[in-house]
N, C-alpha and C positions, 0 to 999 in steps of 0.2 A: 188792160195797161200792157208794154211790152218789156218781155223778160228780160235780164241782163245780168249776166250772173258774176256782173264785178260791181254793178248797183242793188240793183229790189229785183226780185223773183215771189209770184205769185204761190199760191198755196198749191193751185194747180203742178205748176213748175215742182214744187219740191215733191208732193205725193206721187208725183211721178218716178221719181228717184229714191224716196224711201230705199233704205237698205245698200245702195248702190254701196261699191266696197272704196271708193274715191269720195265720199262726201262725207262731209263731216255737222254735227246742226250742235248751235250754242244756244243754249239760252242767258241771254245778256240781261235779263231782268235788275231794274234795280227802282227804286222811289224813294221820293222824299219823306222824312218821317210823319208829319202829317195828311203822308196819303195812307197811313195805317193798315201798310201790305210789307209781309215777307217774301221777300224774294226765293231765299234758297228755301223756304220751307213750303210754299205755290209750288217752285219745279219739283220736290221730293212728294208732293204729293200729285201731280200729273203735269207731265214735259211729252216734249214731241218722239216719237219711240228714237231709242240710241242718242238724246242728246244729252251735251254735257253742261254742265254750270259753270258759267265764265263770271265771277265774282270782282264785278267791277272796282269795291273798294279793297281788294286783297291784291289783284292786278294791278299793283300803281306804284306807285313812288313814294315807299313810307319813310325816305329819307324830311320827304317833304313837308310841313306844318298842313299845308293846302289841302282839299279834301280831295281826293281819286286822282294824282295827276298821275301823266301819261308817264311807264313802268320806266325802268331801263330795258335794255334790249335785251342783256343777257336774263332779266326775271322773266319777261315776255316770253321769252323761247321756253324757260324750264317748266311755267306753269301750262303752254300748251304744252308741248311735248308728254308733258304727264297725262293730257286727257287725250292724249294717242292723234293732237291734230299735227300736220310737219306739209314738207314738202310737197308737192303733187293734190296736194286733198284741194279739194272746192267746197269752201266753210259757207253755210246760213246760219245768220244768227237772226233771234225773233225776241221778244219779250210777251212780259203778260198784259202792257197797256195798249197795244196794238202797235204803236209806232212810236219807241220815244228814245229808253236806253239803248235799244240792240246799235240805234246806230254810231251811238258811241264805241261800241267795240270797232264795228266796220271800219269805223277812221281810225281806232289803233292799231289793227290792221295794216292799212295804208300809210300810217304812218312809220310801220316796220317794215315796208315795200313788196308787204302779202295783198294783190289786187286780186286774187280768184276768191272773192268774199262778196254775198251779199245779204243784205238785208230782207226779210219774211215780209213783203205788202199784206197791214193788217195782224201779223204776228198772231199769237195763242189766241188770241178773241176769236179771229175767223177764223184758224185751222178747226179750233171744236165748234164754233160752229155749224159749221158748212161738215160735220161727222167724221171728222178722220181721225184717226187713232192717237190716245194717249195712256203711257206710262206712268207705273209711279218704283218703276224697277233702278236700279244704278246700271250703267254699263260698264261693261271693264274694262277698265284701264290700260291699254299696250301704249310703250315710249313710241317714237315715232320721233324722224331727223326732220329738225326745223333751219332754216336760214332767216336771214334777218339783211334788209339793210334800210339803214334810217331814210328819212324823207324827210329832213328839215324843213322846205318849204312848205310843209302843210300842217307848221304850229308856229305860233307867236309866245314870244314872254312881253313882260310888260314893259319892258327897255322898247320895243318892237310898234308896242301897241302905241305908248307913249309919243313916240318918233311919229306914227302917222295919225297920230291926236293933230300934233302941230304939223303938220306939212298937210292936212287932209286931203291925202291923196291915195286912200282907201276908203271904202265903202265897209262902215261897222255896223254888223247886224245884227241887233238884241232878241235873241229866242225866250224872252221871260215876255210873263203877262206884263198888259199895258200899264197896271197899278203898278207893280214894282215898276215899269222901266220911267213911270212921273213920277215916283218916290210919293204913292200914294198909300202904300201899302210895306210893312216893314217886311224884311229882308227874313228867310225862316231860319239863317246862321245867323246869331246872337253877334254884336260888336259891330257890323257894318251899318254904314253910312245909307241911306237912301236914297235912290236916282238912276242915272245911267253915264256913261263913260261919253264925253262932248263930244257933239257931230254922230251919233251912234245913231240909225235908224231901229225899229223898234216892227219886228214882226215876230210874233209870238207863234213859237214851231207849231199847235194846232192849226193853226189859219193855212199851212201846206196839205193839211188831211182832209178828205172826203170825210163824210156825215159817218161810215162804217169803221176809220180810221184806217184803211189806208190811203197811199202818197196820189196828190189830184195827178194829171198828165201833162207833160211838159208843154205843154201850149199853158195849161192855165199858172203851174208854180211859176212860170214867167210873167205872167199878168199882176199873180199874186205881190213876187218882187219889187216887181213897177209900181203897184197900187200903192205901197209900204215906202215909195220916195226913192227905191236902192236904185242908183246906177250902176246897171250889170256890163258899163267895158270899163267899167275900173276894179280895181285888183280889190278880193274885199275879204275880209275879216268876220269870222262868227263867233259869238259869246253866247254868254248867258247867267247863269246864277254860279256854277262849278265848271263847265264845258263837256257836262252830258249833253241838254236839247240842244244846245247848238251845235251838237254834230246829225240835227237832222236838218237845218239850212244849210249843212256841209254835204248832204246826202243830196238832199234840191239840188243845191247849186249843181253839181256833177250832174245828176241825170238833166238837165237843158244843156248839158255840154259847155259849162262853164268850168276851166282848169286850174283858175289862177286864184283860189282859194286858199284860206290858211284860216286854222280853229286857235282863239288865246286858250290855251289850257288853263290858266289860273281864273279865269272869268271876273265875276263881278267878286266871288271870295274873296280875290285878291284883291282889286280895283278900290271896291270900295272899303276895306279895311286900313288903306291907309291917308290920313288926312292930307298928305304933299299932293295925292295927284286929285284933281280938279275931277268936280263931279256936277251933272246936270241934272234938273228935276223938271219939270212937265213933259211936255210932246219935243217930239224932235225939232230940233232947230235949221 
């Protein structure tokens, strides 16, 4: 793969820079309840040396009833400063699934105007499989100044998505498993309808990955999007269950050089809760 400190870096790239004073590593692991995993406990048991735990549920907008919505900039800054992350740092984010929730953290940094951030390709599983060191000691926290500049073009709300559905002027790409997209399987969150946003294309996020959990190369990513019926000439909106794996689609779009994409932060957790919003079932229309 081609290392890019603004999108995706290899385990070799990170291993060569561990200990760099301008590098900050974050464990952005997050799991659905049915996965039976405790992200913080796993972090405390073993993490990349020097890594801090980025709690996606905590570093969110608690004023919203929706899960882990993007936090206000001041909360993001406060939490990251307390972890010693600030201006001038290169950030690398990984997760314990390989490549899943780390992309959400990458997207949050981008939303806040921070571009020196990359996802670790293959995550902690690849890091450990290659014999790189892990530790269970918690790093010393040192406050570091951070500034943000919100990038509103990177996020969509329900009104914007409803408008896009009506006009059919965007490609809405859904990262959920096909059974949930088609409405054949129940949603993991209670109270949600089955199905998908009308006009959306289904591209389960794992189809963008290789068997070892790393992301496909740019040519293969482009082929995968096109095979899912995505017209890459149109602006894209990524979505999923609650805005986490949608960011894997966003990262992949960035990797192929597509810049006109936004993430629907409420995703199906919001859309699926309101009977006034149309829902489609079956395959993409």
